[in-house]
C-alpha positions as CSV (number, residue, x, y, z in Angstrom):
1,X,9.5,-12.5,-2.7
2,X,9.8,-10.7,1.0
3,X,6.7,-8.8,1.7
4,X,7.1,-5.4,2.9
5,X,5.0,-5.2,6.6
6,X,1.2,-3.3,5.8
7,X,0.4,-1.9,9.3
8,X,-3.0,-0.7,8.2
9,X,-5.0,-0.6,5.0
10,X,-8.2,2.0,4.9
11,X,-10.6,1.8,2.2
12,X,-12.7,4.6,1.1
13,X,-14.4,6.2,-2.5
14,X,-11.2,7.3,-3.4
15,X,-9.7,6.8,-6.9
16,X,-6.3,6.2,-6.4
17,X,-3.7,4.4,-4.1
18,X,-1.5,6.0,-1.3
19,X,1.2,5.0,0.9
20,X,1.9,7.2,3.8
21,X,4.8,6.5,6.3
22,X,4.0,8.1,9.7
23,X,5.9,9.6,12.1
24,X,6.2,6.2,14.1
25,X,7.4,4.3,11.4
26,X,4.1,2.4,10.5
27,X,2.6,2.3,6.8
28,X,-0.7,2.8,6.1
29,X,-2.3,2.5,2.8
30,X,-5.3,4.0,1.1
31,X,-7.0,2.4,-1.3
32,X,-10.2,2.4,-3.4
33,X,-13.0,0.2,-1.9
34,X,-12.6,-2.9,-4.7
35,X,-9.0,-2.6,-4.7
36,X,-7.7,-6.6,-4.5
37,X,-4.9,-7.4,-1.6
38,X,-2.8,-8.9,-3.9
39,X,-2.6,-6.1,-6.3
40,X,-1.8,-3.4,-2.8
41,X,0.7,-6.0,-2.0
42,X,2.2,-5.7,-5.4
43,X,2.4,-1.7,-5.5
44,X,4.1,-2.1,-1.9
45,X,6.5,-3.9,-2.8
46,X,7.2,-1.9,-6.2
47,X,7.9,0.8,-3.5
48,X,9.9,-0.5,-0.7
49,X,12.8,1.4,-2.0
50,X,10.8,4.7,-1.3
51,X,9.2,3.1,2.1
52,X,12.4,2.0,3.0
53,X,14.2,5.0,2.4
54,X,11.4,6.9,4.6
55,X,11.7,4.7,7.5
56,X,15.5,4.6,7.7
57,X,15.0,8.6,7.8
58,X,13.0,8.4,11.3
59,X,15.3,6.1,12.7
60,X,18.2,7.9,11.6
61,X,16.2,11.4,13.1
62,X,16.1,9.5,16.6
63,X,13.5,7.4,16.3
64,X,9.6,7.2,16.3
65,X,8.1,10.2,17.4
66,X,6.4,9.4,20.5
67,X,2.5,10.5,20.7
68,X,2.0,14.5,21.1
69,X,0.5,14.9,24.9
70,X,-0.7,18.4,24.1
71,X,0.8,20.3,27.1
72,X,1.8,23.3,27.9
73,X,5.8,23.3,26.6
74,X,5.5,20.7,23.9
75,X,6.6,22.0,20.3
76,X,4.5,22.4,17.6
77,X,5.2,23.4,13.9
78,X,3.8,26.7,12.2
79,X,5.0,28.4,9.1
80,X,8.0,26.0,9.5
81,X,9.2,27.2,12.8
82,X,9.0,25.4,15.8
83,X,6.8,26.8,18.8
84,X,6.0,26.6,22.2
85,X,2.2,25.2,22.9
86,X,0.8,27.3,25.9
87,X,-2.6,27.3,26.8
88,X,-4.4,29.9,27.9
89,X,-7.2,28.8,29.7
90,X,-5.7,26.3,32.1
91,X,-8.2,24.6,33.9
92,X,-8.0,20.8,33.5
93,X,-8.7,19.9,30.0
94,X,-8.5,16.1,29.0
95,X,-6.5,15.4,26.2
96,X,-9.3,15.1,23.6
97,X,-10.0,18.1,24.3
98,X,-6.4,19.5,24.1
99,X,-5.8,18.3,20.6
100,X,-9.4,19.3,19.7
101,X,-7.9,23.1,20.5
102,X,-4.6,22.5,19.0
103,X,-6.4,21.7,15.8
104,X,-9.1,24.4,16.0
105,X,-6.5,26.8,16.2
106,X,-4.4,25.4,13.1
107,X,-7.8,25.6,11.1
108,X,-8.5,29.0,11.8
109,X,-4.7,30.1,11.0
110,X,-5.0,28.2,8.2
111,X,-7.9,29.6,6.6
112,X,-6.5,33.3,7.1
113,X,-3.0,32.7,5.5
114,X,-3.9,30.2,3.1
115,X,-6.7,32.1,1.7
116,X,-4.4,35.1,2.0
117,X,-2.1,33.7,-0.5
118,X,-4.7,31.9,-2.7
119,X,-5.8,35.9,-3.0
120,X,-2.5,36.7,-3.6
121,X,-1.4,34.6,-6.7
122,X,-5.1,34.7,-7.9
123,X,-4.7,38.5,-8.6
124,X,-1.3,38.1,-10.2
125,X,-2.2,34.9,-12.8
126,X,-5.7,35.9,-13.2
127,X,-6.5,32.1,-12.2
128,X,-9.8,32.8,-10.6
129,X,-11.3,30.5,-7.7
130,X,-14.8,30.7,-6.5
131,X,-14.2,29.5,-3.0
132,X,-11.7,28.4,-0.7
133,X,-12.1,25.6,2.0
134,X,-9.7,23.9,5.0
135,X,-10.3,20.1,5.4
136,X,-8.9,17.1,7.5
137,X,-7.6,15.6,4.4
138,X,-4.4,13.2,6.2
139,X,-2.7,12.5,2.8
140,X,-3.6,15.2,0.5
141,X,-2.6,18.4,1.3
142,X,-5.1,19.6,-1.7
143,X,-7.5,19.3,-3.9
144,X,-9.5,21.3,-6.8
145,X,-13.3,21.2,-7.2
146,X,-14.8,20.9,-10.6
147,X,-17.1,23.9,-9.5
148,X,-13.9,26.3,-9.0
149,X,-13.1,25.6,-5.6
150,X,-10.2,24.8,-3.9
151,X,-9.2,22.8,-0.8
152,X,-6.3,22.5,1.6
153,X,-5.5,20.3,4.7
154,X,-5.6,22.6,7.4
155,X,-1.6,20.6,8.3
156,X,-0.6,22.4,6.0
157,X,-0.4,25.8,8.0
158,X,2.7,24.1,9.6
159,X,5.1,23.9,6.4
160,X,7.2,27.1,5.6
161,X,5.8,29.9,3.7
162,X,7.0,29.0,0.0
163,X,5.8,25.7,0.7
164,X,1.9,26.6,1.1
165,X,2.6,29.1,-1.8
166,X,3.5,25.9,-3.7
167,X,0.7,24.2,-3.1
168,X,-1.6,27.0,-3.3
169,X,-0.5,27.5,-7.2
170,X,-0.3,23.9,-7.9
171,X,-4.3,23.9,-7.2
172,X,-5.0,27.5,-8.9
173,X,-3.5,25.5,-11.7
174,X,-5.6,22.7,-11.9
175,X,-8.0,25.3,-11.7
176,X,-6.9,25.5,-16.1
177,X,-5.9,21.9,-16.4
178,X,-7.1,18.8,-14.5
179,X,-4.3,16.3,-14.5
180,X,-0.2,16.7,-14.5
181,X,0.7,16.9,-18.0
182,X,3.6,18.7,-18.9
183,X,1.4,21.7,-19.9
184,X,0.4,21.6,-16.3
185,X,4.0,21.9,-15.0
186,X,4.3,24.6,-17.2
187,X,2.1,27.2,-15.6
188,X,3.6,26.3,-12.1
189,X,6.8,27.0,-13.2
190,X,5.9,30.1,-14.8
191,X,4.9,31.1,-11.6
192,X,7.3,29.2,-9.2
193,X,10.6,28.7,-10.8
194,X,12.0,26.4,-8.1
195,X,8.5,24.6,-7.6
196,X,10.6,21.1,-7.2
197,X,12.5,22.6,-4.6
198,X,9.7,22.8,-2.9
199,X,7.9,20.2,-3.5
200,X,10.9,17.9,-2.7
201,X,10.8,20.0,0.9
202,X,7.4,19.1,1.6
203,X,7.8,15.2,0.7
204,X,11.2,14.7,2.6
205,X,9.6,16.6,5.9
206,X,6.3,14.5,5.5
207,X,6.4,13.2,9.2
208,X,6.9,15.9,10.8
209,X,3.0,17.3,10.5
210,X,1.7,14.5,13.2
211,X,-0.6,16.0,15.4
């Protein structure tokens, strides 16, 4: 069989395998430490149609995105809209420092806005959470801890508000149902009848969240 090129494999203590197509159209596989290479390759081959589709979308949209330079005037997403970067402090900063400042800004606003939305949906559903945290997760938009904590990637703040709401409701629903059974999706649907549309946007626009 014709193998699909895997550009990077990242092993960690995670429990499942995830595939990510980066804005440069490369394929990264994240897998548990002991996952055999042949199994990873087999899964990638089975997902070849999805991989090819995502890579072709990048090419169709103008090709791989060039790395961000974090300079004044460069475009960044916030709540689904494009904004141009402007540094208040105009002293010379290195690329690493400029990037750090942008991410710091994103994290601050992500915590504020996502907490606001989580509080809102918690009030109207009665699904209570104990704490909320913003993480640096690259492939998971949100997660739910066993102690009632909910966590969200800071990159989620780049998405439109209705998409953020979907991820928030998704994680709040996990406080009641820890899997993705029909019962779980019934709870999500009861709050967001169009959740599939919101989830689809998130999947189709994954490559836009590159910083």
